[in-house]
N, CA, C and O atoms as a GROMACS GRO file, in nm:
protein
  340
    1MET      N    1  -0.188  -0.156  -2.335
    1MET     CA    2  -0.160  -0.001  -2.344
    1MET      C    3  -0.107  -0.015  -2.172
    1MET      O    4  -0.145  -0.098  -2.090
    2VAL      N    5  -0.015   0.088  -2.156
    2VAL     CA    6   0.038   0.087  -2.000
    2VAL      C    7  -0.039   0.137  -1.886
    2VAL      O    8   0.057   0.178  -1.822
    3PRO      N    9  -0.148   0.167  -1.805
    3PRO     CA   10  -0.224   0.210  -1.794
    3PRO      C   11  -0.050   0.352  -1.723
    3PRO      O   12   0.071   0.331  -1.724
    4ILE      N   13  -0.138   0.490  -1.670
    4ILE     CA   14  -0.070   0.596  -1.654
    4ILE      C   15  -0.044   0.632  -1.509
    4ILE      O   16   0.047   0.700  -1.461
    5TYR      N   17  -0.154   0.565  -1.447
    5TYR     CA   18  -0.172   0.618  -1.264
    5TYR      C   19  -0.209   0.472  -1.268
    5TYR      O   20  -0.222   0.393  -1.362
    6GLN      N   21  -0.223   0.461  -1.119
    6GLN     CA   22  -0.351   0.319  -1.077
    6GLN      C   23  -0.366   0.388  -0.897
    6GLN      O   24  -0.275   0.445  -0.836
    7VAL      N   25  -0.523   0.358  -0.842
    7VAL     CA   26  -0.516   0.341  -0.728
    7VAL      C   27  -0.542   0.207  -0.674
    7VAL      O   28  -0.604   0.111  -0.720
    8LEU      N   29  -0.464   0.229  -0.536
    8LEU     CA   30  -0.520   0.047  -0.555
    8LEU      C   31  -0.608   0.110  -0.372
    8LEU      O   32  -0.595   0.216  -0.312
    9VAL      N   33  -0.662   0.028  -0.351
    9VAL     CA   34  -0.797   0.004  -0.243
    9VAL      C   35  -0.762  -0.129  -0.165
    9VAL      O   36  -0.790  -0.229  -0.231
   10TYR      N   37  -0.719  -0.150  -0.064
   10TYR     CA   38  -0.667  -0.244   0.010
   10TYR      C   39  -0.609  -0.360  -0.074
   10TYR      O   40  -0.663  -0.468  -0.100
   11PRO      N   41  -0.458  -0.302  -0.122
   11PRO     CA   42  -0.437  -0.372  -0.174
   11PRO      C   43  -0.351  -0.519  -0.123
   11PRO      O   44  -0.312  -0.511  -0.007
   12ILE      N   45  -0.329  -0.604  -0.170
   12ILE     CA   46  -0.292  -0.712  -0.124
   12ILE      C   47  -0.144  -0.722  -0.170
   12ILE      O   48  -0.123  -0.740  -0.290
   13ALA      N   49  -0.016  -0.710  -0.064
   13ALA     CA   50   0.118  -0.710  -0.165
   13ALA      C   51   0.239  -0.781  -0.107
   13ALA      O   52   0.358  -0.761  -0.129
   14GLY      N   53   0.182  -0.865  -0.030
   14GLY     CA   54   0.204  -1.018   0.056
   14GLY      C   55   0.120  -1.096   0.114
   14GLY      O   56   0.012  -1.069   0.165
   15TYR      N   57   0.175  -1.198   0.103
   15TYR     CA   58   0.111  -1.365   0.115
   15TYR      C   59   0.138  -1.394   0.321
   15TYR      O   60   0.074  -1.456   0.406
   16ASP      N   61   0.226  -1.338   0.324
   16ASP     CA   62   0.288  -1.364   0.479
   16ASP      C   63   0.161  -1.268   0.581
   16ASP      O   64   0.139  -1.147   0.581
   17THR      N   65   0.089  -1.396   0.672
   17THR     CA   66  -0.001  -1.291   0.731
   17THR      C   67   0.053  -1.294   0.919
   17THR      O   68   0.000  -1.268   1.027
   18ASN      N   69   0.203  -1.347   0.863
   18ASN     CA   70   0.230  -1.331   1.038
   18ASN      C   71   0.324  -1.147   0.988
   18ASN      O   72   0.446  -1.135   0.979
   19THR      N   73   0.270  -1.087   0.976
   19THR     CA   74   0.319  -0.971   0.993
   19THR      C   75   0.261  -0.882   1.105
   19THR      O   76   0.160  -0.897   1.172
   20LYS      N   77   0.361  -0.778   1.106
   20LYS     CA   78   0.257  -0.666   1.276
   20LYS      C   79   0.165  -0.679   1.278
   20LYS      O   80   0.094  -0.728   1.366
   21SER      N   81   0.118  -0.607   1.097
   21SER     CA   82  -0.055  -0.562   1.117
   21SER      C   83  -0.093  -0.668   1.132
   21SER      O   84  -0.143  -0.670   1.245
   22TYR      N   85  -0.105  -0.793   1.072
   22TYR     CA   86  -0.170  -0.912   1.069
   22TYR      C   87  -0.190  -0.946   1.216
   22TYR      O   88  -0.298  -0.983   1.263
   23GLN      N   89  -0.051  -0.925   1.301
   23GLN     CA   90  -0.123  -0.987   1.447
   23GLN      C   91  -0.216  -0.851   1.527
   23GLN      O   92  -0.316  -0.865   1.597
   24GLN      N   93  -0.154  -0.729   1.493
   24GLN     CA   94  -0.193  -0.590   1.580
   24GLN      C   95  -0.353  -0.660   1.552
   24GLN      O   96  -0.434  -0.710   1.631
   25TYR      N   97  -0.360  -0.636   1.378
   25TYR     CA   98  -0.571  -0.625   1.347
   25TYR      C   99  -0.614  -0.833   1.284
   25TYR      O  100  -0.687  -0.874   1.194
   26ALA      N  101  -0.522  -0.914   1.391
   26ALA     CA  102  -0.607  -0.996   1.379
   26ALA      C  103  -0.780  -1.031   1.384
   26ALA      O  104  -0.820  -1.130   1.323
   27SER      N  105  -0.847  -0.969   1.436
   27SER     CA  106  -0.993  -1.059   1.454
   27SER      C  107  -1.045  -0.839   1.355
   27SER      O  108  -1.162  -0.845   1.316
   28ALA      N  109  -1.008  -0.754   1.337
   28ALA     CA  110  -1.044  -0.636   1.310
   28ALA      C  111  -1.188  -0.673   1.220
   28ALA      O  112  -1.183  -0.773   1.149
   29LYS      N  113  -1.301  -0.603   1.223
   29LYS     CA  114  -1.321  -0.594   1.082
   29LYS      C  115  -1.394  -0.493   1.014
   29LYS      O  116  -1.426  -0.390   1.073
   30PRO      N  117  -1.429  -0.518   0.871
   30PRO     CA  118  -1.458  -0.619   0.818
   30PRO      C  119  -1.386  -0.732   0.782
   30PRO      O  120  -1.415  -0.851   0.788
   31LEU      N  121  -1.270  -0.666   0.735
   31LEU     CA  122  -1.129  -0.798   0.659
   31LEU      C  123  -1.078  -0.799   0.867
   31LEU      O  124  -1.091  -0.704   0.943
   32ASP      N  125  -1.028  -0.921   0.898
   32ASP     CA  126  -0.945  -0.971   0.964
   32ASP      C  127  -0.878  -1.113   0.896
   32ASP      O  128  -0.913  -1.171   0.792
   33LYS      N  129  -0.767  -1.149   0.994
   33LYS     CA  130  -0.642  -1.243   0.910
   33LYS      C  131  -0.714  -1.399   0.925
   33LYS      O  132  -0.629  -1.485   0.906
   34PRO      N  133  -0.814  -1.441   0.945
   34PRO     CA  134  -0.871  -1.556   0.887
   34PRO      C  135  -0.949  -1.540   0.728
   34PRO      O  136  -0.924  -1.587   0.616
   35MET      N  137  -1.023  -1.476   0.768
   35MET     CA  138  -1.073  -1.377   0.635
   35MET      C  139  -0.980  -1.391   0.482
   35MET      O  140  -1.003  -1.429   0.367
   36MET      N  141  -0.856  -1.331   0.565
   36MET     CA  142  -0.757  -1.316   0.430
   36MET      C  143  -0.671  -1.442   0.446
   36MET      O  144  -0.604  -1.464   0.345
   37GLU      N  145  -0.651  -1.544   0.563
   37GLU     CA  146  -0.601  -1.675   0.505
   37GLU      C  147  -0.673  -1.704   0.366
   37GLU      O  148  -0.637  -1.692   0.248
   38TRP      N  149  -0.852  -1.771   0.463
   38TRP     CA  150  -0.942  -1.819   0.350
   38TRP      C  151  -0.917  -1.722   0.161
   38TRP      O  152  -0.870  -1.767   0.056
   39PHE      N  153  -0.949  -1.641   0.179
   39PHE     CA  154  -0.946  -1.532  -0.007
   39PHE      C  155  -0.794  -1.635  -0.024
   39PHE      O  156  -0.800  -1.718  -0.114
   40PHE      N  157  -0.670  -1.632   0.056
   40PHE     CA  158  -0.528  -1.709   0.003
   40PHE      C  159  -0.596  -1.823  -0.051
   40PHE      O  160  -0.605  -1.845  -0.172
   41LYS      N  161  -0.653  -1.911   0.059
   41LYS     CA  162  -0.675  -2.107   0.003
   41LYS      C  163  -0.768  -2.080  -0.142
   41LYS      O  164  -0.740  -2.147  -0.242
   42GLN      N  165  -0.823  -2.029  -0.146
   42GLN     CA  166  -0.904  -2.011  -0.227
   42GLN      C  167  -0.852  -1.926  -0.362
   42GLN      O  168  -0.906  -1.964  -0.466
   43TYR      N  169  -0.784  -1.848  -0.371
   43TYR     CA  170  -0.737  -1.838  -0.471
   43TYR      C  171  -0.574  -1.818  -0.522
   43TYR      O  172  -0.531  -1.751  -0.616
   44LEU      N  173  -0.525  -1.873  -0.458
   44LEU     CA  174  -0.340  -2.004  -0.434
   44LEU      C  175  -0.360  -2.071  -0.471
   44LEU      O  176  -0.467  -2.112  -0.425
   45ARG      N  177  -0.285  -2.188  -0.614
   45ARG     CA  178  -0.294  -2.329  -0.633
   45ARG      C  179  -0.250  -2.404  -0.509
   45ARG      O  180  -0.305  -2.497  -0.451
   46SER      N  181  -0.130  -2.336  -0.483
   46SER     CA  182  -0.020  -2.336  -0.321
   46SER      C  183   0.002  -2.261  -0.249
   46SER      O  184  -0.039  -2.145  -0.245
   47ALA      N  185   0.085  -2.325  -0.164
   47ALA     CA  186   0.144  -2.190  -0.060
   47ALA      C  187   0.281  -2.168  -0.173
   47ALA      O  188   0.307  -2.048  -0.160
   48ALA      N  189   0.335  -2.200  -0.229
   48ALA     CA  190   0.448  -2.150  -0.299
   48ALA      C  191   0.385  -2.051  -0.398
   48ALA      O  192   0.462  -1.962  -0.434
   49ASP      N  193   0.302  -2.049  -0.433
   49ASP     CA  194   0.212  -1.958  -0.499
   49ASP      C  195   0.267  -1.760  -0.434
   49ASP      O  196   0.304  -1.654  -0.484
   50GLY      N  197   0.242  -1.810  -0.321
   50GLY     CA  198   0.235  -1.675  -0.240
   50GLY      C  199   0.375  -1.656  -0.233
   50GLY      O  200   0.405  -1.629  -0.116
   51ASN      N  201   0.474  -1.659  -0.308
   51ASN     CA  202   0.593  -1.617  -0.308
   51ASN      C  203   0.593  -1.533  -0.475
   51ASN      O  204   0.671  -1.438  -0.481
   52ASN      N  205   0.540  -1.553  -0.557
   52ASN     CA  206   0.519  -1.444  -0.697
   52ASN      C  207   0.514  -1.379  -0.676
   52ASN      O  208   0.446  -1.355  -0.576
   53PRO      N  209   0.598  -1.251  -0.762
   53PRO     CA  210   0.598  -1.151  -0.722
   53PRO      C  211   0.493  -1.083  -0.767
   53PRO      O  212   0.492  -0.965  -0.735
   54LEU      N  213   0.405  -1.121  -0.832
   54LEU     CA  214   0.255  -1.066  -0.849
   54LEU      C  215   0.203  -1.087  -0.699
   54LEU      O  216   0.106  -1.013  -0.686
   55ILE      N  217   0.224  -1.146  -0.600
   55ILE     CA  218   0.125  -1.159  -0.491
   55ILE      C  219   0.259  -1.114  -0.382
   55ILE      O  220   0.243  -1.023  -0.301
   56THR      N  221   0.352  -1.167  -0.389
   56THR     CA  222   0.427  -1.049  -0.259
   56THR      C  223   0.480  -0.976  -0.354
   56THR      O  224   0.508  -1.031  -0.461
   57LEU      N  225   0.505  -0.838  -0.336
   57LEU     CA  226   0.565  -0.742  -0.441
   57LEU      C  227   0.732  -0.702  -0.391
   57LEU      O  228   0.823  -0.668  -0.466
   58ALA      N  229   0.738  -0.718  -0.265
   58ALA     CA  230   0.919  -0.722  -0.221
   58ALA      C  231   0.957  -0.797  -0.304
   58ALA      O  232   1.075  -0.782  -0.335
   59LYS      N  233   0.907  -0.868  -0.351
   59LYS     CA  234   1.033  -1.025  -0.455
   59LYS      C  235   1.017  -0.978  -0.566
   59LYS      O  236   1.053  -1.054  -0.656
   60ALA      N  237   0.971  -0.870  -0.600
   60ALA     CA  238   0.896  -0.782  -0.742
   60ALA      C  239   1.048  -0.779  -0.822
   60ALA      O  240   1.097  -0.672  -0.785
   61PRO      N  241   1.132  -0.835  -0.901
   61PRO     CA  242   1.244  -0.776  -0.952
   61PRO      C  243   1.293  -0.585  -0.956
   61PRO      O  244   1.393  -0.535  -0.905
   62ASP      N  245   1.173  -0.508  -1.042
   62ASP     CA  246   1.175  -0.393  -1.039
   62ASP      C  247   1.076  -0.315  -1.023
   62ASP      O  248   1.049  -0.257  -1.129
   63LEU      N  249   0.990  -0.280  -0.916
   63LEU     CA  250   0.864  -0.153  -0.908
   63LEU      C  251   0.900  -0.010  -0.927
   63LEU      O  252   0.838   0.081  -0.872
   64LYS      N  253   1.026   0.012  -1.024
   64LYS     CA  254   1.047   0.146  -1.074
   64LYS      C  255   0.930   0.140  -1.236
   64LYS      O  256   0.878   0.233  -1.297
   65SER      N  257   0.924  -0.025  -1.265
   65SER     CA  258   0.860   0.017  -1.403
   65SER      C  259   0.699   0.039  -1.392
   65SER      O  260   0.628   0.036  -1.492
   66ILE      N  261   0.638   0.066  -1.236
   66ILE     CA  262   0.543   0.065  -1.227
   66ILE      C  263   0.486   0.192  -1.216
   66ILE      O  264   0.558   0.273  -1.156
   67PRO      N  265   0.345   0.247  -1.268
   67PRO     CA  266   0.279   0.370  -1.285
   67PRO      C  267   0.305   0.406  -1.174
   67PRO      O  268   0.340   0.328  -1.085
   68PRO      N  269   0.283   0.603  -1.154
   68PRO     CA  270   0.162   0.623  -1.030
   68PRO      C  271   0.124   0.560  -0.937
   68PRO      O  272   0.078   0.465  -1.002
   69THR      N  273   0.102   0.531  -0.821
   69THR     CA  274   0.048   0.452  -0.742
   69THR      C  275  -0.009   0.573  -0.609
   69THR      O  276   0.050   0.662  -0.548
   70THR      N  277  -0.096   0.541  -0.608
   70THR     CA  278  -0.184   0.586  -0.420
   70THR      C  279  -0.284   0.480  -0.408
   70THR      O  280  -0.394   0.458  -0.458
   71ILE      N  281  -0.206   0.423  -0.323
   71ILE     CA  282  -0.297   0.338  -0.202
   71ILE      C  283  -0.326   0.368  -0.104
   71ILE      O  284  -0.261   0.431  -0.020
   72ILE      N  285  -0.428   0.327  -0.099
   72ILE     CA  286  -0.564   0.283   0.002
   72ILE      C  287  -0.567   0.180   0.103
   72ILE      O  288  -0.570   0.059   0.076
   73ASN      N  289  -0.564   0.249   0.268
   73ASN     CA  290  -0.594   0.147   0.316
   73ASN      C  291  -0.617   0.208   0.434
   73ASN      O  292  -0.562   0.308   0.482
   74ALA      N  293  -0.737   0.115   0.496
   74ALA     CA  294  -0.813   0.172   0.680
   74ALA      C  295  -0.673   0.166   0.773
   74ALA      O  296  -0.560   0.118   0.768
   75GLN      N  297  -0.756   0.246   0.860
   75GLN     CA  298  -0.651   0.247   0.992
   75GLN      C  299  -0.626   0.094   1.034
   75GLN      O  300  -0.512   0.047   1.035
   76LEU      N  301  -0.766   0.001   1.075
   76LEU     CA  302  -0.769  -0.120   1.155
   76LEU      C  303  -0.751  -0.236   1.023
   76LEU      O  304  -0.837  -0.320   0.998
   77ASP      N  305  -0.638  -0.222   0.957
   77ASP     CA  306  -0.612  -0.322   0.841
   77ASP      C  307  -0.493  -0.452   0.862
   77ASP      O  308  -0.393  -0.432   0.930
   78PRO      N  309  -0.509  -0.533   0.820
   78PRO     CA  310  -0.439  -0.624   0.832
   78PRO      C  311  -0.320  -0.647   0.726
   78PRO      O  312  -0.226  -0.726   0.717
   79LEU      N  313  -0.369  -0.542   0.651
   79LEU     CA  314  -0.282  -0.574   0.507
   79LEU      C  315  -0.153  -0.401   0.585
   79LEU      O  316  -0.095  -0.317   0.517
   80LEU      N  317  -0.155  -0.407   0.652
   80LEU     CA  318  -0.163  -0.231   0.626
   80LEU      C  319   0.038  -0.288   0.635
   80LEU      O  320   0.114  -0.213   0.573
   81THR      N  321   0.051  -0.311   0.649
   81THR     CA  322   0.246  -0.379   0.743
   81THR      C  323   0.272  -0.398   0.523
   81THR      O  324   0.372  -0.366   0.459
   82LYS      N  325   0.210  -0.426   0.497
   82LYS     CA  326   0.319  -0.451   0.313
   82LYS      C  327   0.266  -0.376   0.230
   82LYS      O  328   0.282  -0.400   0.110
   83ALA      N  329   0.197  -0.274   0.269
   83ALA     CA  330   0.080  -0.152   0.216
   83ALA      C  331   0.266  -0.033   0.262
   83ALA      O  332   0.288   0.072   0.202
   84LYS      N  333   0.330  -0.070   0.334
   84LYS     CA  334   0.415   0.016   0.335
   84LYS      C  335   0.606  -0.001   0.307
   84LYS      O  336   0.711   0.056   0.336
   85CYS      N  337   0.546  -0.138   0.223
   85CYS     CA  338   0.690  -0.185   0.175
   85CYS      C  339   0.786  -0.154   0.008
   85CYS      O  340   0.898  -0.201  -0.008
   0.00000   0.00000   0.00000
């Protein structure tokens, strides 16, 4: 069954931790750049996995097939740049 709607809270939409928001909010609390790098290290088998379209949505072939989506981000959020893609 395909969902009809999704709400994503602080979604990861990219593996690149050198985006504008990662640089601007590198020391933000509670989520900062070192913590996100740690999460990626635990979650991915290798850096190459970060290029998977399931991790880096900008590489997904077709986002039009996903259901309508609400994305919730914090104002001081290292993930903010990718959430706007």
